[in-house]
Each structure stands twice: as C-alpha cells, then as structure tokens.
Phi, psi and omega in degrees: 000318179295323176296321179299318178298316178300321180290341180267009183309310183296323178293325178294316179297319180299316179293318179302318179299318179295320180297316181300322188276003170259115189277081185269081183249140180299148174296339176297336179249018177088013183261179183257006177092194194248006189302313183299320180292320179297318181292327174298312183293328179302329180291334179275350186255008189297335182267358181291157184298323181208131179226128178226151173249133175242084186278141174256131181291135177203102186291352182281348190244169176301130181078352178072014181222153170252108187282145173225120186256136175233118180236141184227149169239127186282135176252190181278315181269140182278062175219138186248136167260115181263136173243117189246120177235167183240145185277328188278157177230165175275161175298167186286342185077211181286107185296339180294341181273356181267138174279334182232160178300128187303323183251031171236117181292129179233126181258122179215129171050046177077014180233152173246118182266149176148154178296131181085003180298316177268320188245084020225025184301317180306313184279333171303313183287315182296319180290321179298314181285334170297318178297318178297320179295318178295317180300322185264005181292154180290337182248139177293137182295151178294314183255154169297141174258130177235121175256132179232127177240110188253156173267170164065020181292326186283349182227032169121339176072013178299322180264005183242249186298322179299323176295317180296321181300335179282348185274349177070033182269346182260153176246148180297342179275352184284163174253150181224132173236128178246098183278072186229001178202148182182215185212165185299332179257354181074025183267357184251131176245123183274127181237359183206152178225143176294155173290149181246135176220115176253130185237145175242130181245125173251110183250119185262153175212212179234116177291132182201174175291141184297338179277350181230067185291142176244294178212105187279114182297324181294315179296318180298318179294318181297317179296316181297312184294319179295319179292317179298318179303312180294317181295319180295316179296325180285322183286316185249072192252014179297153178241147177217110187288357173293335186254157174226112359289157187277026182216168177287146179240144180225096190247118168297134184231260186292149175222123182288154175296141175247262182271160182271339187240154185291329189263026172238129176279128182288145176263357179210131174240126179245116183232165184227155176224136177251115182249130175240110197245134179305143183295348177294340183259144174279133177297327178298322178294320179296314181296319179298320180293318177299322179297323179293322177292320178302312181298320179301312182290326179293319179289317183298315185269352183054044181210149184296146173210113183256144174236129179234131174277116182258345171200139174212139176201149175208158182210154176287168179272143170289129181304140184296335180255021179294159184300319183291324177298314181293319182291315179294319179300316180296319181293317178298317180296317181297323184269330186242348178073021178239145179267114183296154174245153180262144181208169177237162182232161174270345179283190183225128177235174177300338181299326182294322179292324177296314180297320178296328181276003176098006178267097190272348177268060183232128177226163172242136182198139165192178178252118190207150173271004177060057176258008181304138177071357181269159169294151180062035175303142179213164172240130171283126182300319179300319179300316181298315182291314182292327176294323177300324179294316179297314182297320180291323183293338180301335189270359182233106182279118180303334182272353187281000000 
C-alpha cells in the first residue's frame, strides 16, 4: 500500500495544482465559495463505499451552497477514523509580495507554490490519496475510513464543520485527525488550542478641523489600546510550555478607515484586538477585566467607549493518553522512526469544535513548513506523499 502511494506521486501533484487554481474564498472575504473545488473532488471519490454532500445554504456564493463532503470506506470494526480537511482558502494578501501568481500552481525544487497549497491543499490531497490506497488495498481496513472536506473553516465554520456536527454523522467512539497544523518533521501532535477572543472597540471623540482640536478619537483609542494591552499581559501572565508562545497574547490588529482627509480630526476610531488566551483562564474573567478598563476610560474622558465581542471560542484538551494520540504516535514512529511530542497552538482548527462537541479523541497533525497565510505559500511534495502514507497506515493494525 505504501508503495502504491509512492507510485501515485505525480497524480497527487496534478490534483494539488488543480486545487490551487480554484479560488475557493469565503464570501466574507469577497469570494464565491467552495463549490467548484468540491465538485472537482467528487470526481475522485466515485469508487468510495459511500459519498454524501451536506450542503449549507448561503445565497452569497456560487450555486447558493457551501458544500461539505463526507466519504467512507467500510472497515471490519465499527469504529471510524475521520480525517477532516477544509476546502476554503484565505485571500492572497498583497500580491506584490508574491514571486509567482498566487492562484497559479508553480512547481520548483520539490515544492508547489500557490495560495492554499499548504493550507489546506496539501492535506486535502494526502488524505484523499490515503483513502484511495486504503480502498484499493488487498486487505480490508480494520477501521472505517471517513474523509471529510468542509467549507468555511477560515471564517468561522458556521457553514462547515458546525453545520456537519448538527447532522449526527459522528460517534463519540470515533477518532479524528485534522491535518491542518504541524511541524517540518511531523514530530508534533496538537492536542490543545488556546481560547480565542476577538474584540471590536468603538472609541468616540469630537470630529473637528485639525487646527482646532477638541477630543481626538484616534489619540484616545491609541492610549486606551496601549494601556489595555499592557494591563492584559500583566493580569493574565501565566505560562504553559505546551504552547508556543507559552503565554496568552493580546494583539491589536485591524483598524477601520475613519476620515478621508489629513486635516480633519476623527470623531470615531474603530479598532480590533485578537486575543489567544491560555485555557487556564476563563474568557468571562478576561471580558470582565476589559470591561473594568473600558469603564475607567469612559468615566475619565467623559466620552463613549464601546467594546463588542465579535468572536469567542474555547475547547478542552485532548487527553495525552487518548487512543488517537497513542495510535498516531505509534504509526509515526513505525514509519519515520521518531517519537512524537505533544503541543498546543494559539490558532484555531476544526479540532477545537470537535472537542467542544464532546469528541475527545481529536488531534491535529501534518508535516509542514508553516507557510499558511503567508506570501509565497508552498507545499513540499515529499510532505504530502509521506503524510498520505502515515494516514493510510492508521487503518491497518499490525496486531490485528
């Protein structure tokens, strides 16, 4: 079976190139959705034992749906190992920073360049070809194989995994692998994610001519955000070496446009903060503390200051001795000769939604140089092929 995967290398590269060149961007980021990419993959799944689409309605996109594909190969034991990847990609960002066209696949020095090549094209292809190898193996797999290709991962998963979780297709006894985060050697298995808190701040002032300042909303916002940033880091300063970085982060990020001309003082500043908080802390405690700082500035300046939570999520940790951690660790060791280490991330993957829904045998793993969301994103072809071997081997227990 592993030899078969190696022989399919060129087909894997060909599919990855096709995947990259389908611009599957969420309508939240100005795109047309994931339908074209889903229809491409459906053609590769025609021989699987069972294939279903669970589309979520969304009139903003092509075809009016956000597709979610579930494909299965039946095993001997009535337990499923699910491999979950996502169809959507983020926009290219500043195209001037790219050496090659973002949505044109370019192969150079054993790498395939293009937006979505690593996130999540590499794992779409590796999981699909792992499934093809399992389907065509001479021996029936011990476990059921489940491939899931979801929409909307990059902008909240409301039309993707969250939609699928409502369909009741998963069992609490199942295993889940989300190949969406990892390390260059594939030695790291993710079992935990920091809590996420996205905040929007509306800081009011008085719009006026720049030569006659009254109360500058931008200056007021800058003072507030810098002070809040320092206070949050001082208040919630615990460390946890499972994560990198091993502490909570509170980062001012996006800032909305205010006035059009230089010589007008803005009367409103709208800014945002992305907080990634260690699971030891309650998000309610963090929000309460931010509210106390907000009230102080509103009273001090005698001017409005609003705080809005625009996203929050947290999830429990997958137990370090869970079955999927032990099984994946053993498989990696058998194929690569390395003993995996467990770690946590500040990012967000589908694994967090699974853990929140009570599916505790959920991990994230792949082999990656971590170029996701960056200009000149790429996938190492060797990583894609070797990951397919690990994923396929999970379904055949040497002791069985």
